N, C-alpha and C positions, 0 to 999 in steps of 0.2 A: 681500721677494721672493716668498715663498710662506707660506700660513698654513693648509694643509690637512694632515690627519693621515695621508693615504694615501701609498703608494709610497715606500719607503725612509725611513720616518719617522725613523729614527736619524740620517740625514744632515740632514734638515730641522731636527731639534731641535738638532743640533750646530752648524749654521751661524751662528746668532746669537752663540754664544760665540766662534766663530772670528772673526767680524767685529768683535766687541767687542775681542778681543785685538789686532786690526789697527787699532783706533781709528777704525772707520767703521761705517756702517749699510748694509744692503743697498740696492742701487739698482734701481729699476724703470724707469729711463730718464730722460733729460732731466737737469735740474739739481736735482730735488727728492729729498731723501732719504726713503726709505720704511722705517720701522722694521719689523724682523722680529720676530714674536712666536712663542712656542711654539704647537703645535697646540691646546692647551687650557690651562686654569689649573693643571693638575697639574705639579709640577716634574718635569723629565726629566733623566736623567743624560747628561752629555756623553761620547760615546764617543771612541775614539781617532781622532786626526786621520788622514785617508787622502789618497791622491793625488787622488781625486775631490774631496773637500771642500776641499783646498788650492787646486785648480784653480778651483773655484767661487768661493772667496774672492778669488782674484786677478782673476777675471773681473769682480767687483763693486768692486774696489779703485780708487777715484779717485786715490789718492796715486801711482799708477803713471803718471800723465800729467804733462806739464810744468806745467799750470795747477793741478793738484791738484783739479780739478773734473770730470774726465771719466774714466769707466771704460768697459770694453768694453760693459757693460750699459747705458750711457747711450744708445748707438745700437742696441742689440740687447736690447730690453725684453721681459721675460717675458710680460706681457699681450698683446703684439703678436707673439707667436710668434717672439721674438728678432729682430724687425725694428725699424724706427724707432718710437719711442713715439707713441702716438696724439696727434694735434693738432700734429705737427711737419711742416715741409716738408723741410728738410735740416738736421739738428742742427748747431749751431755748434761748432767746436773750435778748436784752436790754443793757443799758450801763453797768450794773453789771452782765450781763448774768443770770438774775434771773426772767426774764419775759417770761411767757408762752403765746403763741398765741392761737387762737381758731380754726385754720384750719391746715390740713396737707399740705405739700408742693407737688403739683402735678408735674408729669414729665414735663420737658421742651422740650421733643423730639416730633418730627412729628407735629410741629406747623406751618410749612412753608405755608401751604394752608389755615391757619386760617386768618380771616379778622376782621375788626372792628365790634363791637357789632351793631346789627340792628334788626329790626322786619321785617320778610319776608312778602310777600303780604297777607298771611292768618293770620298775627299777631303773628307768632311764633318767640320768641326770639332766636337769633343765633349769634355766633361769639363772639369776644372779648377775652381778656386774663385774667387770674386768675379765681378762682372758680365762681366769679359773673360777669365776663366780663367787669369790669369797666375800664380796660386799653384797649385802641384801638390798640396799637402796642406793639411789644416786647420792644421798647425803652421806651414807657410809663410805661410798666410793670416793667422794671428794676429800675425805679425811686422810686417805692413804698417801697421796703425793706430798701433802704438806709436811709429813713427818718422815718420808722415805729418804734414806741417806743418799740415794743416787738421783733424787729428784729435787724437791724444794728444800729438803734437808734441815728443817727446823729441829732443834734439839728436844722440844717438848711442846705440849699444848700451851704452856705459859709463854714460851717464846713467840708462838703464833699470836696469842692474845695481845701481847705487848706491841707487836707490829700493827695489828688491827687498830688498837687504841691510838696509835700515832698517826693514823691517816686523817686527812682533813675531812673525810666523809663520816668519821666515827659518830658524831652526834646524830646525823640522820640515820645511819645504820642502826644505832642502838634504839632509836625511836621506832623505826619501821619493824624491827625484829624483836621488840618487846623486852629489851634488856633493862634490868633495874639499874639504879644509879651506881650501886656498888656491885656490879656484876662480877662474878668470879671468872677466873681464867677459863674454866671449863664451859661456863655459860657463853662467853665470848666466842670460844672455839666452835661450840655447837651452833651458834647463830651464824657464824661464817660459813660452815658447811651447809647449813640450811639455805643461806643466800645463794651459794653456788648451785645447789640443787634447784632452787626456785628459778634461777635464770635459765637453766637447761630445760625445765619443765614448761616455762611460759613463753620463751622466745620462739616466735613462729619459724625461725630458721631451722629449728630442730625437727620439724614435721612439715616440710614444704610440700611434698606430693605434687610437684609441678614439672617433673622430668618429661622427656619426650614420651616415655612409656605411659606416664599418666595421661598425657594428652591423647595418646592412642586409645586408652581405656575410655576417655571421655568423648571419643569420636571426633576429635579436633585435629588429629594428625594420623599419618599412616606410616607403618614401618617400611623401610626399603626392602627389596627382595633379600638382600644379605641379612639384614636384621631379623626378618621373618624366619629365615632358615635357622638363624642362631637361636631364636626363641623355641622353635620346634625341637632342636637338639637339646636345649636346656631342659625341656619337659620330658623328653623321651627316656623312659626307664632303662632301656638297654643301650643308650648312646651316651649322652652327657649325664643324665640322671641328676642334674643339679638341683631340680626342684624337690628332690627327696629331703633335702636339708634347707634349701633356700626357697621357701614357699613363694609361688608365683601366681596363684589363683586369687581372684576376688572372693572375699568371704561371702557367706550366705546373707549377711547383713549389709553387703555392699562395701565392706571395709577393704581398703586397698592392700595388696600384698606387701609385706615388709621384707621379703627375700631373706628371711631367717626364721627358723623355728625355735631359736634360743636353746637349742640342745648343744651337745659336745661331740667332737670327733677326733680320732687319732689318725692323722693323715700321713704320718711318716715323713714330714718335711725334713729335708737334709739339714745337717748341722751347719750353723753359720760360724765359720772360723773368724769372721770379723768381730764377733762378740768376745770381749776380753775374758769374760768368765769361762768361755769354752776352751781356753788354753789349758785349763785343768781337765785332763781326760776323765776324771772321776765326777765331774760336774755334769748334771743333766737337769734341764728344766722340763718337768714332766706334767705341767698343767694341774689337773685336778688332784693329783697325789703329791704335789710339792715341787720345789721347796717353799714357794711363797705361801701356798695354802698348806695348812698343817693338819686339819681335822680329818682328812681322808688319806693320810699317809699309809694306812694299812690296806687300803683298797687298791691292790696292785693291778686289778683288772681295769682300773680307770687311768692308769699311768699313760701319759702321752695324749690325753684328751684335752682339747682346748675349745673354747666357746665358738660356735658357728656365728660369724659376724654377718650383719646385713650386707647385701651386695648393692644396695642403693648407694650411689656415688662412688662405687668401687673404682671407677676409672681415674679418680683424683686422689686416691688414698695410698699410692705406692710409698714405700715398698710393702710387699705382701707377706702374709702369714705372721704368726705370733713372734717369730724370730727375725722378721724382715729379711729373710733369705733371698727372696725373688724380687728383682728390681722393677719389672714391667708387668702390665696386665696380660699382654700376649704370652709372656713367659709363664705366668701363673696358670693360665688356661692350658698351656702346653705341658705343664707338670702333671695335671690330671690326665692328659691324653697319653703321656709317654712314661710315667713313673715306673710302671712294671714291664712294659715291652722294651724299653731302652734304659735300664737302670744305670748304665755306665755314664749316661748324660748327667745324672743327678748325684750319684754317690761316689765316694773315693774307691778306687780299686785297690784291694788288699789281697796279696797272694794270688793275683790274677783274676779275682772276682769282685764285683761291686759289693761294698759293705752296706747292704740294704738297711734303711731306717737307722742310720748311724747316730741320730740324736736321741736314741733310747738305749738303755742297757740291753745287752743281747737277750737276756731272759724275758724281757718285756716286749720284744718286737712283735710278738704274736697279737698284740692289741691293735695293731694298725689295720684300718678298714680295708676290706677287699671287695666291696660291692662296686658295681659299675659306676664310673668308667674304669675302675681298677680291676684287679683279679685276673689278669691275663699273664701268660708265660712270656719270658723274654723272647723277642723275635716274632711274637704272634701278630696277626693282622690287627691293626688298631681299631678301636671302637670309634675313634675320632681322627679324621684325616687332617692334614695341614689346612685344607680349605675349611673344614669344620671348626678348627681352632680359630681361624680368622672370622668365621661367621659368628661364633659364640662371643668373641671379643667385641664385634660390632654391636651385637645385641646388648651386651653389658654396658656399653657406652650410652645406650638410651636411658639408663637409670640415673644419669647425672642430673641433679637439680639445677635450676636457674636461680642463682642467688640475687639476681637483679629484678626478678619478677615476683608478683604476688604469690602467696601460698595458695595451693589448691585445696579442695575439700578432702577430708580424710576418707570419704566414701564416694563410690561411683554412683552417679544417678541411674536409677532403674526406670 
């Protein structure tokens, strides 16, 4: 999982021993086991097991799935900023590892400031975890994949609890998470999801703030000419307009920008025919209004809206958008630049015309956002040229963290 000697070296050194005790090796995503080595050849003492180290071990434990082949880390891989492993479309899951989901796995990083789903004073949906915000906390979110038939596919909380009890780490886990001697299945399940949430909340990898962009904010690096042009386009309301959703300014308190406002948007991303469920022409994944989320099914005005993800580490989280339709970062930026002026590039042609926003029912396609850089007629002069797309992509690559370096401060020195 990691092989660097920086940031909490005691925990990284201890993890291999923990995983060995569990009878597994650390997972970097997918179905390939990646052995974890100590930071160097010098023997290191294994320190006391902690709530954090237990949570990390559970995050990497494939035995907690019905198949015994899938861990949380299988779909949230460290090299991909805890998003889908590189080279995957939508990772297969299920009891026989033959079930495809309908959504990509978003990065789990930079979510500490996220809050429960709510409507703001002006009625704007905001917050929540997962693409549709149906989980109010990290702990709530962690429970979903454990029981989802297309993911870890456990039949019940009791099945999960039985697997947890069978791990070699259970005694320490129970002690650290306050389980009674005769803990119920629900208590064990709740302690597991709390351990997974604790790992994500306390591991410094989840809030590194050490990208080139952060170094620029600290006065320790300088953007190249191309990267600087990209940042200008990113912030320009009539050009890229990216910052209207992906906040890029340092806060009044010095807090670093998270490159998301935790709101929702209907982008009109093309239908992904590689998703098995989409073979059914009547099936539509419409985000806030279902089908995974059910409490907003009557809010047809919200159909097609998905969570605005952070753009920190976006360069390593391909494929892009909720349905993994776009394979590369350059192509994702190009979608914003050309969706409306060259729709035939993105949508199937039906009766001689592009079938716009084809991943929504026709009656709901008016929900799709038309603000800049969108909202132009086919054939119109672009808001973003091919060079602009390249410049924006170059800037976005400055948001990639260095996982071999120490974490930076969450605030910019004033």
